[in-house]
N, C-alpha and C positions, 0 to 999 in steps of 0.2 A: 428222528430230529425232525422238526414241521419246519415244512418252507419259511423263509422270510419276506415277506409283501412291501417293497418301497415306491412308495407314489411317485407318481411320474415327475413333480415337482421338484423330489428330494434327487430323482436319476439326474437330470437335467444339471440342477447344481453339482451334481458330484463332477458330472463329466464336465463343466465348466473351470472346476479345479485342474482339470489337465489340459483343456484347450486355452483357456486363457491364463490360468494362472503358472500353466507349465509347470504343475505336480509331477512326478511319475506315481504312475497308475499304481504301484504299489504303496505309494507314501498316500497319498490320496485313499486307497482304498482303507486301508490300518487304522486311517485317522475317521472312518467314515462307520468302522466296522462292515465294509462291504468287502466279499469277495475279489480276488485281483482278478481271476476272469470274467464274474458278472460285470465290473466296473467297465473290463475291455466288450462284452459283448453292449452295454449301451452304448460307447463311443460307435464300437462300429458301426448301430443301429441308425446311430444318427450321421454318419456318412466319414468320421474318424479316419483318414488312412496311414494314421502310425505318428512317430515321434519327426521322420523326416518335414511334416511340415509344420516345424516349428523355426520360424526364423527363416525357413530358404522358400525362394519361388518354388514353384510346383514344376516341373521339367516335363517337358511334353515334347515329344520325339516328332520329326517332320513327316508328314504324308509325301511321300518321294514323287507319288504319280501328281500331285495337286502343284508340287513344286517344281518341274520338269523344266519349266522355261528358266526357271530362277538358277538352276543348277547349267543349265548348259552355260546360260551366258558366261555363271562362276570358271565352270572350264575353258572357255574361250579369252578371257581375262587372266587364269592361268598361262595356257599355251600363250600367250602374246607376250605376257612378263617373259615367259622361260625364253622365247626369241629373240628379247629384246637383253635381256640382262639374264643369263642360264644362273651366273654364281653369285647374283644380287650385288655385284662392285659399286654399282653406280651410288651416289649420295643418294638420291630419294629412295633408296631401296635399305637404307641403313638401318633402320628401325623394325624392318620386315626380316633382314637376315638374322639381326641380334635375336628378335622373337622363335623363328629356326631355328636356332645355335643353343639358344635356352632351354627348347623343347626336344630338340633331338642330339641335341651335343653336336660332336663335331662329325658323329656316324654320315653324314650326309658329303663331310668332306667341301663346305662351300668355302671355306678360307686357302685352303689349299690345293685346288686345281684351278687351273686356268695357265 
């Protein structure tokens, strides 16, 4: 079976179906008569990182070495908060307490300690 040749402009437009119009790769490929793996190859060649980039911002991890000052300040602030109100009972800490309880449930025992 002879290999099909697809012009660069066709490849670009095929990729736009996925990246801009949010078609599934399989759907776009089927409609265009292009194999799913071929279309995926074209996408990756153009820097596509997968469906996670549709509608969601790119997630970047912090570089701990360059953020050390910020991390140390956050630690100092947390220790000061614990020293002042370890059980988050004071009114200014109501929202923080609610967020902690939502995240961790009663496992920390904030409302029962004191």
